Each structure stands twice: as C-alpha cells, then as structure tokens.
C-alpha positions as a Markdown table, in Angstrom:
| # | Residue | x | y | z |
|---|---|---|---|---|
| 1 | Met | 16.3 | -21.8 | -69.5 |
| 2 | Ala | 14.6 | -25.0 | -68.8 |
| 3 | Gly | 17.7 | -27.6 | -69.2 |
| 4 | Gln | 19.6 | -25.2 | -66.5 |
| 5 | Gln | 16.6 | -25.6 | -64.4 |
| 6 | Ser | 16.5 | -29.2 | -64.5 |
| 7 | Gln | 20.5 | -29.3 | -64.1 |
| 8 | Ser | 20.2 | -27.0 | -60.9 |
| 9 | Ile | 17.1 | -29.8 | -60.0 |
| 10 | Gln | 19.5 | -32.7 | -60.8 |
| 11 | Thr | 21.8 | -30.6 | -58.7 |
| 12 | Leu | 20.2 | -30.5 | -55.9 |
| 13 | Leu | 18.7 | -34.1 | -55.8 |
| 14 | Glu | 22.2 | -35.0 | -56.1 |
| 15 | Ala | 23.0 | -32.8 | -52.7 |
| 16 | Glu | 20.4 | -34.7 | -51.1 |
| 17 | Lys | 21.0 | -38.0 | -52.1 |
| 18 | Glu | 24.5 | -37.4 | -50.8 |
| 19 | Ala | 23.3 | -35.7 | -47.3 |
| 20 | Ala | 21.7 | -38.3 | -47.2 |
| 21 | Lys | 24.4 | -41.1 | -47.2 |
| 22 | Val | 26.3 | -38.8 | -44.9 |
| 23 | Val | 23.4 | -39.0 | -42.3 |
| 24 | Gln | 23.0 | -42.5 | -42.8 |
| 25 | Gln | 26.9 | -43.5 | -42.2 |
| 26 | Ala | 26.5 | -40.9 | -38.7 |
| 27 | Arg | 23.8 | -43.2 | -37.7 |
| 28 | Gln | 25.8 | -45.8 | -38.2 |
| 29 | Tyr | 28.7 | -44.7 | -36.8 |
| 30 | Arg | 27.0 | -43.8 | -33.4 |
| 31 | Val | 25.5 | -47.2 | -33.2 |
| 32 | Gln | 28.4 | -49.1 | -33.8 |
| 33 | Arg | 30.6 | -46.3 | -31.2 |
| 34 | Leu | 27.3 | -47.4 | -28.9 |
| 35 | Lys | 27.9 | -51.0 | -29.4 |
| 36 | Asp | 31.8 | -50.9 | -28.5 |
| 37 | Ala | 31.0 | -48.4 | -25.5 |
| 38 | Arg | 28.5 | -50.7 | -24.1 |
| 39 | Ser | 31.6 | -53.9 | -24.9 |
| 40 | Glu | 33.9 | -51.9 | -23.6 |
| 41 | Ala | 32.0 | -51.3 | -20.4 |
| 42 | Ala | 31.2 | -55.3 | -20.4 |
| 43 | Lys | 34.3 | -55.9 | -20.1 |
| 44 | Glu | 35.6 | -53.7 | -17.7 |
| 45 | Ile | 33.1 | -54.8 | -15.3 |
| 46 | Glu | 34.3 | -58.3 | -16.0 |
| 47 | Glu | 37.6 | -57.3 | -14.8 |
| 48 | Tyr | 36.5 | -55.4 | -12.4 |
| 49 | Lys | 34.4 | -58.0 | -11.0 |
| 50 | Lys | 37.4 | -60.6 | -11.3 |
| 51 | Thr | 39.5 | -58.2 | -9.3 |
| 52 | Lys | 36.8 | -57.9 | -6.6 |
| 53 | Glu | 36.4 | -61.8 | -6.5 |
| 54 | Ala | 40.5 | -62.1 | -6.5 |
| 55 | Glu | 40.1 | -59.9 | -3.5 |
| 56 | Phe | 37.5 | -61.3 | -1.6 |
| 57 | Lys | 38.8 | -64.5 | -1.3 |
| 58 | Ala | 42.5 | -63.6 | -0.3 |
| 59 | Phe | 41.0 | -62.1 | 2.6 |
| 60 | Glu | 38.7 | -64.9 | 3.2 |
| 61 | Ala | 42.0 | -66.6 | 3.1 |
| 62 | Ser | 43.7 | -64.5 | 5.5 |
| 63 | His | 41.2 | -64.9 | 7.7 |
| 64 | Thr | 40.1 | -68.2 | 7.8 |
| 65 | Gly | 43.3 | -69.8 | 9.0 |
| 66 | Asn | 43.0 | -67.0 | 12.1 |
| 67 | Thr | 38.9 | -68.3 | 12.4 |
| 68 | Gln | 40.4 | -72.1 | 13.1 |
| 69 | Ala | 43.1 | -70.5 | 15.4 |
| 70 | Val | 40.5 | -68.6 | 17.8 |
| 71 | Gln | 38.2 | -71.4 | 17.6 |
| 72 | Ala | 41.4 | -74.4 | 18.8 |
| 73 | Ala | 42.2 | -71.7 | 21.9 |
| 74 | Ile | 38.6 | -71.3 | 22.6 |
| 75 | Asp | 37.9 | -74.5 | 23.0 |
| 76 | Arg | 41.2 | -75.4 | 24.5 |
| 77 | Glu | 40.1 | -72.8 | 26.9 |
| 78 | Thr | 36.5 | -74.3 | 27.9 |
| 79 | Glu | 38.7 | -77.5 | 28.3 |
| 80 | Ala | 40.4 | -76.6 | 30.9 |
| 81 | Lys | 37.8 | -74.8 | 32.6 |
| 82 | Gln | 35.8 | -77.9 | 32.4 |
| 83 | Gln | 39.0 | -79.5 | 34.2 |
| 84 | Glu | 39.3 | -77.2 | 37.0 |
| 85 | Ile | 35.1 | -77.4 | 37.6 |
| 86 | Arg | 35.8 | -80.9 | 38.0 |
| 87 | Ala | 37.9 | -81.0 | 40.2 |
| 88 | Gln | 36.9 | -78.4 | 42.4 |
| 89 | Tyr | 33.5 | -80.8 | 42.4 |
| 90 | Glu | 35.7 | -83.8 | 43.3 |
| 91 | Ala | 37.2 | -81.5 | 46.0 |
| 92 | Asn | 34.2 | -80.1 | 48.1 |
| 93 | Lys | 31.5 | -82.9 | 46.8 |
| 94 | Asp | 32.1 | -84.9 | 50.4 |
| 95 | Ala | 31.9 | -81.6 | 52.3 |
| 96 | Val | 28.5 | -80.6 | 50.7 |
| 97 | Val | 26.9 | -83.9 | 50.8 |
| 98 | Lys | 28.0 | -83.3 | 55.0 |
| 99 | Lys | 26.4 | -80.4 | 55.0 |
| 100 | Leu | 23.0 | -81.3 | 53.4 |
| 101 | Leu | 23.0 | -84.1 | 55.5 |
| 102 | Asp | 23.7 | -82.5 | 58.4 |
| 103 | Arg | 20.8 | -79.6 | 57.8 |
| 104 | Val | 18.1 | -82.2 | 57.4 |
| 105 | Val | 19.2 | -84.6 | 59.9 |
| 106 | Leu | 20.0 | -82.4 | 62.4 |
| 107 | Val | 16.6 | -80.4 | 63.6 |
| 108 | Lys | 17.2 | -77.6 | 66.3 |
| 109 | Pro | 13.5 | -76.7 | 67.5 |
| 110 | Glu | 12.6 | -73.7 | 67.4 |
| 111 | Leu | 10.2 | -71.0 | 67.7 |
| 112 | His | 9.7 | -69.4 | 64.4 |
| 113 | Arg | 11.2 | -65.2 | 64.8 |
| 114 | Asn | 7.5 | -64.0 | 64.2 |
| 115 | Leu | 5.6 | -65.6 | 66.5 |
| 116 | Lys | 5.3 | -63.6 | 69.6 |
| 117 | Lys | 5.9 | -64.7 | 72.4 |
| 118 | Val | 2.4 | -65.0 | 74.7 |
| 119 | Glu | 3.6 | -64.1 | 78.3 |
| 120 | Ala | 2.0 | -66.1 | 80.9 |
C-alpha cells in the first residue's frame, strides 16, 4: 500500500508539473499574441497614416493651383480698379482744385442763419 500510495503521489506530482507546463505555455502564447497584436496594430496605424498623408498632399496640391489662380485674378482686378481711380483723378483734379479755390477766394459776406435780425 505504501508503494501504491507513493506511486499515486508521484502521479499527482507529474500531473501537477504537466499542468504547470500547460499554464506556462498558455501564458507564453498569450504574451506572444499580445505582442503580435501590438505590432499588427502599429502596422495598420502606419498604413492609415500614410494613406491620410497621401490624401492630404493630393488635396493640398489640387487646391494650391486654385489659390494661385484666385490670387492672380484678385491682383488683376485690383490693378484695374487702381487704374480706374487714377484715370478719374486725372480727369477731375482740375475741376476739384478750381472749386476749392473758388470757395476760398470768392467769399460772400452773409449773416449767419442763427443770428436773429434786430429790427431797428
């Protein structure tokens, strides 16, 4: 009986060692899966980042040309308006100077409208 009991204990110890190995392998497998998942996620993030950067560069390139074209159109419009203002200035400057000089030089002495006339 003692031999059988010691053999049973030996069998239990072996089973416990086997169970510990299984648990250890499961832990290692889980750790490895976590590492794989992290590296896979990092790859996916990098790919997503590259695609978004490419989309942004394409968007930027397509709108850069529009911005330059709009800027050129605004510059042309501004120049045209400045030329129009210069032309109006040249056409009207003599008349304006004459009106200013007439107002300054030709004074008509009149009583102020707020001054009440005193009847004599």
